[in-house]
PQR file with spaces between the fields and no chain letter, atoms N, CA, C, O and H, PARSE charges and radii, in Angstrom:
ATOM       1  N    MET     1      89.332    9.582  117.331 -0.4000 1.5000
ATOM       2  CA   MET     1      89.373   10.869  116.633 -0.0000 2.0000
ATOM       3  C    MET     1      89.925   11.654  115.265  0.5500 1.7000
ATOM       4  O    MET     1      90.099   12.811  115.648 -0.5500 1.4000
ATOM       5  N    ASP     2      90.203   11.592  114.162 -0.4000 1.5000
ATOM       6  CA   ASP     2      90.667   12.608  113.242 -0.0000 2.0000
ATOM       7  C    ASP     2      90.785   13.756  113.033  0.5500 1.7000
ATOM       8  O    ASP     2      89.935   14.640  112.923 -0.5500 1.4000
ATOM       9  H    ASP     2      90.061   10.653  113.851  0.4000 1.0000
ATOM      10  N    LYS     3      92.688   13.789  112.923 -0.4000 1.5000
ATOM      11  CA   LYS     3      92.845   14.855  112.517 -0.0000 2.0000
ATOM      12  C    LYS     3      93.075   15.876  111.362  0.5500 1.7000
ATOM      13  O    LYS     3      93.246   15.495  110.204 -0.5500 1.4000
ATOM      14  H    LYS     3      93.378   13.071  113.012  0.4000 1.0000
ATOM      15  N    ALA     4      93.075   16.366  111.497 -0.4000 1.5000
ATOM      16  CA   ALA     4      93.074   17.557  110.100 -0.0000 2.0000
ATOM      17  C    ALA     4      94.611   17.370  108.894  0.5500 1.7000
ATOM      18  O    ALA     4      95.812   17.550  109.095 -0.5500 1.4000
ATOM      19  H    ALA     4      92.936   16.676  112.437  0.4000 1.0000
ATOM      20  N    THR     5      93.874   16.960  107.719 -0.4000 1.5000
ATOM      21  CA   THR     5      95.938   16.925  106.969 -0.0000 2.0000
ATOM      22  C    THR     5      95.557   17.954  106.608  0.5500 1.7000
ATOM      23  O    THR     5      94.514   18.358  106.092 -0.5500 1.4000
ATOM      24  H    THR     5      92.898   16.814  107.556  0.4000 1.0000
ATOM      25  N    PRO     6      96.802   18.539  107.016 -0.5600 1.5000
ATOM      26  CA   PRO     6      97.282   20.484  106.350  0.2800 2.0000
ATOM      27  C    PRO     6      97.675   20.247  105.314  0.5500 1.7000
ATOM      28  O    PRO     6      98.348   19.425  104.693 -0.5500 1.4000
ATOM      29  N    THR     7      96.823   21.630  105.155 -0.4000 1.5000
ATOM      30  CA   THR     7      96.985   21.439  103.246 -0.0000 2.0000
ATOM      31  C    THR     7      98.197   22.190  103.124  0.5500 1.7000
ATOM      32  O    THR     7      98.482   22.879  104.104 -0.5500 1.4000
ATOM      33  H    THR     7      96.277   22.298  105.659  0.4000 1.0000
ATOM      34  N    PRO     8      98.912   22.213  102.225 -0.5600 1.5000
ATOM      35  CA   PRO     8     100.443   22.218  101.740  0.2800 2.0000
ATOM      36  C    PRO     8     100.053   24.794  101.599  0.5500 1.7000
ATOM      37  O    PRO     8      99.261   25.672  101.260 -0.5500 1.4000
ATOM      38  N    GLU     9     100.682   24.657  101.874 -0.4000 1.5000
ATOM      39  CA   GLU     9     100.594   26.579  101.807 -0.0000 2.0000
ATOM      40  C    GLU     9     101.293   26.713  101.049  0.5500 1.7000
ATOM      41  O    GLU     9     102.453   26.359  101.259 -0.5500 1.4000
ATOM      42  H    GLU     9     101.326   23.944  102.150  0.4000 1.0000
ATOM      43  N    SER    10     100.814   27.460   99.436 -0.4000 1.5000
ATOM      44  CA   SER    10     101.259   28.054   98.091 -0.0000 2.0000
ATOM      45  C    SER    10     102.607   29.350   99.044  0.5500 1.7000
ATOM      46  O    SER    10     102.232   30.233   99.815 -0.5500 1.4000
ATOM      47  H    SER    10      99.871   27.748   99.265  0.4000 1.0000
ATOM      48  N    PRO    11     103.363   29.212   98.858 -0.5600 1.5000
ATOM      49  CA   PRO    11     104.405   29.980   98.818  0.2800 2.0000
ATOM      50  C    PRO    11     104.351   31.714   98.105  0.5500 1.7000
ATOM      51  O    PRO    11     104.241   32.052   96.926 -0.5500 1.4000
ATOM      52  N    PRO    12     104.465   32.475   99.228 -0.5600 1.5000
ATOM      53  CA   PRO    12     103.758   33.763   98.760  0.2800 2.0000
ATOM      54  C    PRO    12     104.637   34.300   97.283  0.5500 1.7000
ATOM      55  O    PRO    12     105.770   34.346   96.803 -0.5500 1.4000
ATOM      56  N    VAL    13     103.175   34.656   96.983 -0.4000 1.5000
ATOM      57  CA   VAL    13     103.295   36.175   95.893 -0.0000 2.0000
ATOM      58  C    VAL    13     104.475   37.117   96.099  0.5500 1.7000
ATOM      59  O    VAL    13     104.712   37.966   96.958 -0.5500 1.4000
ATOM      60  H    VAL    13     102.255   34.619   97.373  0.4000 1.0000
ATOM      61  N    SER    14     105.060   36.735   95.152 -0.4000 1.5000
ATOM      62  CA   SER    14     106.146   38.680   95.376 -0.0000 2.0000
ATOM      63  C    SER    14     105.480   39.592   94.338  0.5500 1.7000
ATOM      64  O    SER    14     105.095   39.072   93.291 -0.5500 1.4000
ATOM      65  H    SER    14     104.867   36.045   94.454  0.4000 1.0000
ATOM      66  N    PRO    15     105.296   41.030   94.555 -0.5600 1.5000
ATOM      67  CA   PRO    15     104.776   41.713   93.644  0.2800 2.0000
ATOM      68  C    PRO    15     105.589   41.530   92.336  0.5500 1.7000
ATOM      69  O    PRO    15     106.658   40.951   92.528 -0.5500 1.4000
ATOM      70  N    PRO    16     105.340   41.883   91.057 -0.5600 1.5000
ATOM      71  CA   PRO    16     106.351   42.223   89.834  0.2800 2.0000
ATOM      72  C    PRO    16     107.753   43.409   90.591  0.5500 1.7000
ATOM      73  O    PRO    16     107.869   44.105   91.600 -0.5500 1.4000
ATOM      74  N    GLN    17     108.362   43.158   89.708 -0.4000 1.5000
ATOM      75  CA   GLN    17     109.689   44.720   90.350 -0.0000 2.0000
ATOM      76  C    GLN    17     109.377   45.341   89.113  0.5500 1.7000
ATOM      77  O    GLN    17     109.356   45.157   87.896 -0.5500 1.4000
ATOM      78  H    GLN    17     108.267   42.593   88.889  0.4000 1.0000
ATOM      79  N    GLN    18     109.071   46.432   90.302 -0.4000 1.5000
ATOM      80  CA   GLN    18     109.024   47.891   88.830 -0.0000 2.0000
ATOM      81  C    GLN    18     110.483   48.536   89.315  0.5500 1.7000
ATOM      82  O    GLN    18     111.296   48.692   90.226 -0.5500 1.4000
ATOM      83  H    GLN    18     109.089   46.582   91.290  0.4000 1.0000
ATOM      84  N    VAL    19     110.054   48.818   87.691 -0.4000 1.5000
ATOM      85  CA   VAL    19     112.092   49.708   87.398 -0.0000 2.0000
ATOM      86  C    VAL    19     111.632   51.430   87.934  0.5500 1.7000
ATOM      87  O    VAL    19     110.626   52.139   87.955 -0.5500 1.4000
ATOM      88  H    VAL    19     109.393   48.691   86.951  0.4000 1.0000
ATOM      89  N    ALA    20     112.517   51.479   88.169 -0.4000 1.5000
ATOM      90  CA   ALA    20     112.347   53.471   88.623 -0.0000 2.0000
ATOM      91  C    ALA    20     111.864   53.694   87.543  0.5500 1.7000
ATOM      92  O    ALA    20     112.182   53.151   86.485 -0.5500 1.4000
ATOM      93  H    ALA    20     113.335   50.903   88.152  0.4000 1.0000
ATOM      94  N    LEU    21     110.912   54.652   87.737 -0.4000 1.5000
ATOM      95  CA   LEU    21     110.608   55.614   86.757 -0.0000 2.0000
ATOM      96  C    LEU    21     111.286   56.424   86.022  0.5500 1.7000
ATOM      97  O    LEU    21     111.352   56.553   84.799 -0.5500 1.4000
ATOM      98  H    LEU    21     110.654   55.093   88.597  0.4000 1.0000
ATOM      99  N    HIS    22     111.921   57.107   87.118 -0.4000 1.5000
ATOM     100  CA   HIS    22     113.334   57.927   86.648 -0.0000 2.0000
ATOM     101  C    HIS    22     115.110   57.873   86.567  0.5500 1.7000
ATOM     102  O    HIS    22     115.894   58.823   86.564 -0.5500 1.4000
ATOM     103  H    HIS    22     111.867   57.002   88.111  0.4000 1.0000
ATOM     104  N    GLN    23     115.427   56.230   86.497 -0.4000 1.5000
ATOM     105  CA   GLN    23     116.219   55.878   86.336 -0.0000 2.0000
ATOM     106  C    GLN    23     117.269   56.421   85.880  0.5500 1.7000
ATOM     107  O    GLN    23     118.437   56.130   86.137 -0.5500 1.4000
ATOM     108  H    GLN    23     114.791   55.459   86.499  0.4000 1.0000
ATOM     109  N    ASP    24     116.792   57.365   85.069 -0.4000 1.5000
ATOM     110  CA   ASP    24     117.903   58.692   84.551 -0.0000 2.0000
ATOM     111  C    ASP    24     118.317   59.697   84.865  0.5500 1.7000
ATOM     112  O    ASP    24     119.382   60.274   84.647 -0.5500 1.4000
ATOM     113  H    ASP    24     115.843   57.601   84.860  0.4000 1.0000
ATOM     114  N    ASP    25     116.901   60.078   85.742 -0.4000 1.5000
ATOM     115  CA   ASP    25     117.596   61.003   86.576 -0.0000 2.0000
ATOM     116  C    ASP    25     118.454   60.414   87.305  0.5500 1.7000
ATOM     117  O    ASP    25     119.488   61.048   87.514 -0.5500 1.4000
ATOM     118  H    ASP    25     116.035   59.609   85.919  0.4000 1.0000
ATOM     119  N    ALA    26     118.333   59.145   87.876 -0.4000 1.5000
ATOM     120  CA   ALA    26     119.771   59.121   89.169 -0.0000 2.0000
ATOM     121  C    ALA    26     120.536   58.998   88.437  0.5500 1.7000
ATOM     122  O    ALA    26     120.980   60.145   88.405 -0.5500 1.4000
ATOM     123  H    ALA    26     117.492   58.630   87.707  0.4000 1.0000
ATOM     124  N    ALA    27     121.295   58.261   87.512 -0.4000 1.5000
ATOM     125  CA   ALA    27     122.476   58.866   87.062 -0.0000 2.0000
ATOM     126  C    ALA    27     122.748   59.554   86.714  0.5500 1.7000
ATOM     127  O    ALA    27     123.792   59.544   86.062 -0.5500 1.4000
ATOM     128  H    ALA    27     120.934   57.329   87.538  0.4000 1.0000
ATOM     129  N    ASP    28     121.657   61.216   86.970 -0.4000 1.5000
ATOM     130  CA   ASP    28     122.595   62.073   86.061 -0.0000 2.0000
ATOM     131  C    ASP    28     122.773   62.678   87.993  0.5500 1.7000
ATOM     132  O    ASP    28     123.732   63.405   88.251 -0.5500 1.4000
ATOM     133  H    ASP    28     120.809   61.225   87.500  0.4000 1.0000
ATOM     134  N    ASP    29     121.988   62.365   88.910 -0.4000 1.5000
ATOM     135  CA   ASP    29     122.215   62.856   90.271 -0.0000 2.0000
ATOM     136  C    ASP    29     123.873   62.848   90.128  0.5500 1.7000
ATOM     137  O    ASP    29     124.641   63.809   90.125 -0.5500 1.4000
ATOM     138  H    ASP    29     121.208   61.775   88.701  0.4000 1.0000
ATOM     139  N    ASP    30     124.282   60.779   89.959 -0.4000 1.5000
ATOM     140  CA   ASP    30     125.742   61.065   89.849 -0.0000 2.0000
ATOM     141  C    ASP    30     126.350   61.208   89.284  0.5500 1.7000
ATOM     142  O    ASP    30     127.423   60.884   89.795 -0.5500 1.4000
ATOM     143  H    ASP    30     123.658   59.998   89.961  0.4000 1.0000
ATOM     144  N    GLU    31     126.454   61.502   88.482 -0.4000 1.5000
ATOM     145  CA   GLU    31     127.253   62.482   87.656 -0.0000 2.0000
ATOM     146  C    GLU    31     127.271   64.028   87.956  0.5500 1.7000
ATOM     147  O    GLU    31     128.243   64.703   87.620 -0.5500 1.4000
ATOM     148  H    GLU    31     125.583   61.766   88.067  0.4000 1.0000
ATOM     149  N    ASN    32     125.928   64.707   88.742 -0.4000 1.5000
ATOM     150  CA   ASN    32     126.509   65.738   88.961 -0.0000 2.0000
ATOM     151  C    ASN    32     127.084   66.224   90.832  0.5500 1.7000
ATOM     152  O    ASN    32     127.469   67.308   91.269 -0.5500 1.4000
ATOM     153  H    ASN    32     125.137   64.158   89.015  0.4000 1.0000
ATOM     154  N    VAL    33     126.920   65.017   91.452 -0.4000 1.5000
ATOM     155  CA   VAL    33     127.454   64.351   92.531 -0.0000 2.0000
ATOM     156  C    VAL    33     128.815   64.781   92.683  0.5500 1.7000
ATOM     157  O    VAL    33     129.373   65.486   93.524 -0.5500 1.4000
ATOM     158  H    VAL    33     126.607   64.136   91.097  0.4000 1.0000
ATOM     159  N    LYS    34     129.391   63.893   91.170 -0.4000 1.5000
ATOM     160  CA   LYS    34     131.120   63.855   90.804 -0.0000 2.0000
ATOM     161  C    LYS    34     131.487   64.913   90.264  0.5500 1.7000
ATOM     162  O    LYS    34     132.653   64.922   89.868 -0.5500 1.4000
ATOM     163  H    LYS    34     128.937   63.320   90.487  0.4000 1.0000
ATOM     164  N    GLN    35     130.773   65.981   90.084 -0.4000 1.5000
ATOM     165  CA   GLN    35     131.163   67.722   89.646 -0.0000 2.0000
ATOM     166  C    GLN    35     131.639   68.054   90.497  0.5500 1.7000
ATOM     167  O    GLN    35     132.671   68.712   90.361 -0.5500 1.4000
ATOM     168  H    GLN    35     129.826   65.975   90.406  0.4000 1.0000
ATOM     169  N    LEU    36     131.167   67.788   91.698 -0.4000 1.5000
ATOM     170  CA   LEU    36     130.998   68.580   93.125 -0.0000 2.0000
ATOM     171  C    LEU    36     132.783   68.111   93.399  0.5500 1.7000
ATOM     172  O    LEU    36     133.449   69.032   93.872 -0.5500 1.4000
ATOM     173  H    LEU    36     130.330   67.254   91.808  0.4000 1.0000
ATOM     174  N    LYS    37     133.259   67.284   93.235 -0.4000 1.5000
ATOM     175  CA   LYS    37     134.603   66.814   93.290 -0.0000 2.0000
ATOM     176  C    LYS    37     134.705   66.722   95.249  0.5500 1.7000
ATOM     177  O    LYS    37     134.114   65.969   96.024 -0.5500 1.4000
ATOM     178  H    LYS    37     132.717   66.536   92.851  0.4000 1.0000
ATOM     179  N    GLU    38     135.673   67.792   95.505 -0.4000 1.5000
ATOM     180  CA   GLU    38     136.358   67.477   96.638 -0.0000 2.0000
ATOM     181  C    GLU    38     135.761   67.663   97.757  0.5500 1.7000
ATOM     182  O    GLU    38     136.126   67.483   98.918 -0.5500 1.4000
ATOM     183  H    GLU    38     136.153   68.404   94.876  0.4000 1.0000
ATOM     184  N    CYS    39     133.957   68.379   96.895 -0.4000 1.5000
ATOM     185  CA   CYS    39     131.903   68.697   97.904 -0.0000 2.0000
ATOM     186  C    CYS    39     131.538   67.650   98.235  0.5500 1.7000
ATOM     187  O    CYS    39     131.193   67.577   99.415 -0.5500 1.4000
ATOM     188  H    CYS    39     133.660   68.525   95.951  0.4000 1.0000
ATOM     189  N    SER    40     131.443   66.435   97.426 -0.4000 1.5000
ATOM     190  CA   SER    40     130.661   65.955   97.260 -0.0000 2.0000
ATOM     191  C    SER    40     130.753   64.871   98.651  0.5500 1.7000
ATOM     192  O    SER    40     129.977   63.936   98.847 -0.5500 1.4000
ATOM     193  H    SER    40     131.723   66.494   96.468  0.4000 1.0000
ATOM     194  N    THR    41     131.138   65.002   98.946 -0.4000 1.5000
ATOM     195  CA   THR    41     131.003   65.160  100.567 -0.0000 2.0000
ATOM     196  C    THR    41     129.916   65.488  101.417  0.5500 1.7000
ATOM     197  O    THR    41     129.143   64.697  101.959 -0.5500 1.4000
ATOM     198  H    THR    41     131.769   65.762   98.787  0.4000 1.0000
ATOM     199  N    LEU    42     129.925   66.591  101.478 -0.4000 1.5000
ATOM     200  CA   LEU    42     129.370   67.401  102.002 -0.0000 2.0000
ATOM     201  C    LEU    42     127.927   67.671  101.864  0.5500 1.7000
ATOM     202  O    LEU    42     127.063   68.033  102.663 -0.5500 1.4000
ATOM     203  H    LEU    42     130.552   67.233  101.038  0.4000 1.0000
ATOM     204  N    TYR    43     127.929   67.368  100.528 -0.4000 1.5000
ATOM     205  CA   TYR    43     126.569   67.175   99.569 -0.0000 2.0000
ATOM     206  C    TYR    43     125.486   66.330  100.141  0.5500 1.7000
ATOM     207  O    TYR    43     124.333   66.608  100.472 -0.5500 1.4000
ATOM     208  H    TYR    43     128.630   67.074   99.879  0.4000 1.0000
ATOM     209  N    LEU    44     126.453   64.760  100.178 -0.4000 1.5000
ATOM     210  CA   LEU    44     125.455   63.524  100.628 -0.0000 2.0000
ATOM     211  C    LEU    44     125.371   63.716  101.776  0.5500 1.7000
ATOM     212  O    LEU    44     124.367   63.177  102.242 -0.5500 1.4000
ATOM     213  H    LEU    44     127.389   64.535   99.909  0.4000 1.0000
ATOM     214  N    SER    45     126.280   64.530  102.873 -0.4000 1.5000
ATOM     215  CA   SER    45     125.804   64.433  103.948 -0.0000 2.0000
ATOM     216  C    SER    45     124.784   65.089  104.515  0.5500 1.7000
ATOM     217  O    SER    45     124.008   64.876  105.446 -0.5500 1.4000
ATOM     218  H    SER    45     127.095   64.968  102.494  0.4000 1.0000
ATOM     219  N    LEU    46     125.046   66.284  103.414 -0.4000 1.5000
ATOM     220  CA   LEU    46     123.454   67.275  103.454 -0.0000 2.0000
ATOM     221  C    LEU    46     122.381   66.451  102.975  0.5500 1.7000
ATOM     222  O    LEU    46     121.763   66.047  103.961 -0.5500 1.4000
ATOM     223  H    LEU    46     125.677   66.457  102.657  0.4000 1.0000
ATOM     224  N    GLN    47     121.927   66.058  102.012 -0.4000 1.5000
ATOM     225  CA   GLN    47     121.457   64.847  101.610 -0.0000 2.0000
ATOM     226  C    GLN    47     120.786   63.900  103.061  0.5500 1.7000
ATOM     227  O    GLN    47     119.694   64.085  103.598 -0.5500 1.4000
ATOM     228  H    GLN    47     122.429   66.386  101.212  0.4000 1.0000
ATOM     229  N    ASP    48     121.576   63.134  103.340 -0.4000 1.5000
ATOM     230  CA   ASP    48     121.524   62.228  105.199 -0.0000 2.0000
ATOM     231  C    ASP    48     121.090   63.083  105.701  0.5500 1.7000
ATOM     232  O    ASP    48     120.567   62.539  106.673 -0.5500 1.4000
ATOM     233  H    ASP    48     122.464   62.984  102.903  0.4000 1.0000
ATOM     234  N    CYS    49     120.843   64.343  105.806 -0.4000 1.5000
ATOM     235  CA   CYS    49     120.854   65.187  107.111 -0.0000 2.0000
ATOM     236  C    CYS    49     119.209   65.351  106.477  0.5500 1.7000
ATOM     237  O    CYS    49     118.295   64.913  107.176 -0.5500 1.4000
ATOM     238  H    CYS    49     121.268   64.785  105.016  0.4000 1.0000
ATOM     239  N    LEU    50     118.924   65.923  105.288 -0.4000 1.5000
ATOM     240  CA   LEU    50     117.666   66.638  105.296 -0.0000 2.0000
ATOM     241  C    LEU    50     116.667   65.150  104.983  0.5500 1.7000
ATOM     242  O    LEU    50     115.483   65.350  104.712 -0.5500 1.4000
ATOM     243  H    LEU    50     119.667   66.279  104.721  0.4000 1.0000
ATOM     244  N    ILE    51     117.194   63.641  105.030 -0.4000 1.5000
ATOM     245  CA   ILE    51     116.095   62.933  104.831 -0.0000 2.0000
ATOM     246  C    ILE    51     115.880   62.579  106.627  0.5500 1.7000
ATOM     247  O    ILE    51     114.772   62.593  107.163 -0.5500 1.4000
ATOM     248  H    ILE    51     118.156   63.478  105.250  0.4000 1.0000
ATOM     249  N    LYS    52     117.175   62.277  107.361 -0.4000 1.5000
ATOM     250  CA   LYS    52     117.091   62.331  108.792 -0.0000 2.0000
ATOM     251  C    LYS    52     115.657   62.944  109.383  0.5500 1.7000
ATOM     252  O    LYS    52     114.742   62.356  109.962 -0.5500 1.4000
ATOM     253  H    LYS    52     118.076   62.266  106.926  0.4000 1.0000
ATOM     254  N    SER    53     115.874   64.977  108.857 -0.4000 1.5000
ATOM     255  CA   SER    53     115.063   65.570  109.004 -0.0000 2.0000
ATOM     256  C    SER    53     113.860   65.909  108.721  0.5500 1.7000
ATOM     257  O    SER    53     113.214   66.812  109.251 -0.5500 1.4000
ATOM     258  H    SER    53     116.617   65.454  108.387  0.4000 1.0000
ATOM     259  N    ASN    54     113.408   64.939  107.575 -0.4000 1.5000
ATOM     260  CA   ASN    54     112.295   65.270  106.634 -0.0000 2.0000
ATOM     261  C    ASN    54     111.991   66.406  106.234  0.5500 1.7000
ATOM     262  O    ASN    54     110.932   67.002  106.432 -0.5500 1.4000
ATOM     263  H    ASN    54     113.933   64.205  107.144  0.4000 1.0000
ATOM     264  N    ARG    55     113.409   66.941  105.338 -0.4000 1.5000
ATOM     265  CA   ARG    55     113.831   67.461  104.484 -0.0000 2.0000
ATOM     266  C    ARG    55     113.673   68.818  105.379  0.5500 1.7000
ATOM     267  O    ARG    55     113.147   69.556  104.545 -0.5500 1.4000
ATOM     268  H    ARG    55     114.269   66.457  105.177  0.4000 1.0000
ATOM     269  N    ASN    56     113.821   69.682  106.699 -0.4000 1.5000
ATOM     270  CA   ASN    56     113.659   70.298  107.877 -0.0000 2.0000
ATOM     271  C    ASN    56     115.324   70.817  107.045  0.5500 1.7000
ATOM     272  O    ASN    56     116.348   70.200  106.751 -0.5500 1.4000
ATOM     273  H    ASN    56     114.248   69.082  107.375  0.4000 1.0000
ATOM     274  N    TRP    57     114.905   72.137  106.916 -0.4000 1.5000
ATOM     275  CA   TRP    57     116.514   73.036  105.781 -0.0000 2.0000
ATOM     276  C    TRP    57     116.681   73.560  107.503  0.5500 1.7000
ATOM     277  O    TRP    57     117.847   73.635  107.890 -0.5500 1.4000
ATOM     278  H    TRP    57     114.073   72.638  107.155  0.4000 1.0000
ATOM     279  N    LYS    58     115.872   73.822  108.254 -0.4000 1.5000
ATOM     280  CA   LYS    58     116.730   74.743  109.579 -0.0000 2.0000
ATOM     281  C    LYS    58     117.477   73.678  109.977  0.5500 1.7000
ATOM     282  O    LYS    58     118.656   73.968  109.774 -0.5500 1.4000
ATOM     283  H    LYS    58     114.925   73.761  107.940  0.4000 1.0000
ATOM     284  N    SER    59     117.344   72.239  110.592 -0.4000 1.5000
ATOM     285  CA   SER    59     117.903   71.580  110.779 -0.0000 2.0000
ATOM     286  C    SER    59     119.663   71.042  110.503  0.5500 1.7000
ATOM     287  O    SER    59     120.582   70.396  111.005 -0.5500 1.4000
ATOM     288  H    SER    59     116.386   72.003  110.756  0.4000 1.0000
ATOM     289  N    CYS    60     119.262   71.878  109.298 -0.4000 1.5000
ATOM     290  CA   CYS    60     120.440   71.447  108.994 -0.0000 2.0000
ATOM     291  C    CYS    60     121.403   72.319  108.111  0.5500 1.7000
ATOM     292  O    CYS    60     121.965   72.239  107.019 -0.5500 1.4000
ATOM     293  H    CYS    60     118.515   72.403  108.890  0.4000 1.0000
ATOM     294  N    GLN    61     121.312   73.069  109.012 -0.4000 1.5000
ATOM     295  CA   GLN    61     122.196   74.703  108.558 -0.0000 2.0000
ATOM     296  C    GLN    61     123.992   73.877  108.764  0.5500 1.7000
ATOM     297  O    GLN    61     125.002   74.038  108.080 -0.5500 1.4000
ATOM     298  H    GLN    61     120.856   73.134  109.900  0.4000 1.0000
ATOM     299  N    MET    62     123.824   73.275  109.612 -0.4000 1.5000
ATOM     300  CA   MET    62     125.749   73.203  109.413 -0.0000 2.0000
ATOM     301  C    MET    62     126.420   72.629  108.173  0.5500 1.7000
ATOM     302  O    MET    62     127.569   72.899  107.824 -0.5500 1.4000
ATOM     303  H    MET    62     123.003   73.144  110.168  0.4000 1.0000
ATOM     304  N    GLU    63     125.339   71.574  107.362 -0.4000 1.5000
ATOM     305  CA   GLU    63     126.103   70.935  106.275 -0.0000 2.0000
ATOM     306  C    GLU    63     125.841   71.991  105.148  0.5500 1.7000
ATOM     307  O    GLU    63     126.656   72.214  104.252 -0.5500 1.4000
ATOM     308  H    GLU    63     124.405   71.356  107.646  0.4000 1.0000
ATOM     309  N    VAL    64     124.434   72.726  105.293 -0.4000 1.5000
ATOM     310  CA   VAL    64     124.352   73.906  104.078 -0.0000 2.0000
ATOM     311  C    VAL    64     125.498   74.561  104.373  0.5500 1.7000
ATOM     312  O    VAL    64     126.463   74.540  103.609 -0.5500 1.4000
ATOM     313  H    VAL    64     123.772   72.546  106.021  0.4000 1.0000
ATOM     314  N    GLN    65     125.490   75.282  105.651 -0.4000 1.5000
ATOM     315  CA   GLN    65     126.884   76.247  105.456 -0.0000 2.0000
ATOM     316  C    GLN    65     128.187   75.174  105.093  0.5500 1.7000
ATOM     317  O    GLN    65     128.792   75.317  104.030 -0.5500 1.4000
ATOM     318  H    GLN    65     124.706   75.300  106.272  0.4000 1.0000
ATOM     319  N    ALA    66     128.379   74.620  105.590 -0.4000 1.5000
ATOM     320  CA   ALA    66     129.896   73.764  105.521 -0.0000 2.0000
ATOM     321  C    ALA    66     130.135   73.930  103.675  0.5500 1.7000
ATOM     322  O    ALA    66     130.918   74.587  102.988 -0.5500 1.4000
ATOM     323  H    ALA    66     127.888   74.504  106.453  0.4000 1.0000
ATOM     324  N    LEU    67     128.878   72.847  103.330 -0.4000 1.5000
ATOM     325  CA   LEU    67     128.690   72.804  101.636 -0.0000 2.0000
ATOM     326  C    LEU    67     128.820   73.915  101.117  0.5500 1.7000
ATOM     327  O    LEU    67     129.307   73.802   99.992 -0.5500 1.4000
ATOM     328  H    LEU    67     128.242   72.314  103.888  0.4000 1.0000
ATOM     329  N    LYS    68     128.485   75.589  101.581 -0.4000 1.5000
ATOM     330  CA   LYS    68     128.492   76.733  100.997 -0.0000 2.0000
ATOM     331  C    LYS    68     130.013   77.348  100.974  0.5500 1.7000
ATOM     332  O    LYS    68     130.369   78.032  100.015 -0.5500 1.4000
ATOM     333  H    LYS    68     128.089   75.681  102.494  0.4000 1.0000
ATOM     334  N    ALA    69     130.948   77.061  102.137 -0.4000 1.5000
ATOM     335  CA   ALA    69     131.793   77.746  101.904 -0.0000 2.0000
ATOM     336  C    ALA    69     132.947   76.551  100.795  0.5500 1.7000
ATOM     337  O    ALA    69     133.774   77.007  100.005 -0.5500 1.4000
ATOM     338  H    ALA    69     130.659   76.505  102.916  0.4000 1.0000
ATOM     339  N    CYS    70     132.756   75.328  100.973 -0.4000 1.5000
ATOM     340  CA   CYS    70     133.165   74.487  100.018 -0.0000 2.0000
ATOM     341  C    CYS    70     132.954   75.079   99.194  0.5500 1.7000
ATOM     342  O    CYS    70     133.758   76.006   99.109 -0.5500 1.4000
ATOM     343  H    CYS    70     132.084   74.958  101.614  0.4000 1.0000
ATOM     344  N    ASN    71     132.076   75.066   98.274 -0.4000 1.5000
ATOM     345  CA   ASN    71     132.062   75.798   96.948 -0.0000 2.0000
ATOM     346  C    ASN    71     132.564   77.311   96.897  0.5500 1.7000
ATOM     347  O    ASN    71     132.468   77.941   95.844 -0.5500 1.4000
ATOM     348  H    ASN    71     131.423   74.312   98.342  0.4000 1.0000
ATOM     349  N    GLU    72     132.877   77.646   97.570 -0.4000 1.5000
ATOM     350  CA   GLU    72     133.057   79.347   97.327 -0.0000 2.0000
ATOM     351  C    GLU    72     134.620   78.954   97.455  0.5500 1.7000
ATOM     352  O    GLU    72     135.506   79.808   97.410 -0.5500 1.4000
ATOM     353  H    GLU    72     132.954   77.134   98.426  0.4000 1.0000
ATOM     354  N    ARG    73     134.820   77.830   97.588 -0.4000 1.5000
ATOM     355  CA   ARG    73     136.741   78.187   98.198 -0.0000 2.0000
ATOM     356  C    ARG    73     136.991   77.388   96.734  0.5500 1.7000
ATOM     357  O    ARG    73     138.121   77.570   96.280 -0.5500 1.4000
ATOM     358  H    ARG    73     134.100   77.137   97.624  0.4000 1.0000
ATOM     359  N    ARG    74     136.141   76.566   95.963 -0.4000 1.5000
ATOM     360  CA   ARG    74     136.239   76.091   94.702 -0.0000 2.0000
ATOM     361  C    ARG    74     136.065   76.481   93.499  0.5500 1.7000
ATOM     362  O    ARG    74     136.621   76.007   92.508 -0.5500 1.4000
ATOM     363  H    ARG    74     135.223   76.418   96.332  0.4000 1.0000
ATOM     364  N    LYS    75     134.841   77.864   93.543 -0.4000 1.5000
ATOM     365  CA   LYS    75     135.292   79.176   92.669 -0.0000 2.0000
ATOM     366  C    LYS    75     136.606   79.894   92.915  0.5500 1.7000
ATOM     367  O    LYS    75     136.835   79.306   91.858 -0.5500 1.4000
ATOM     368  H    LYS    75     134.389   78.250   94.347  0.4000 1.0000
ATOM     369  N    LYS    76     137.029   80.154   93.040 -0.4000 1.5000
ATOM     370  CA   LYS    76     138.370   80.417   93.996 -0.0000 2.0000
ATOM     371  C    LYS    76     139.455   80.606   92.440  0.5500 1.7000
ATOM     372  O    LYS    76     140.659   80.835   92.551 -0.5500 1.4000
ATOM     373  H    LYS    76     136.843   80.632   93.899  0.4000 1.0000
């Protein structure tokens, strides 16, 4: 019985790395979040909530209200 010689498999070819189209936008977002100072944590938790809830603002009202209150305190 002849055993078939396994052919060496070529390594998988990875797709070319894509550069973010709006890389500057991401840097701008970072700067905007830094400007929020003490409210930045609340802003980021709102963003997390929106991602987890598929952009459902109604389910993130606790985070929205906390960010609103923080912003109002900053303005005083």
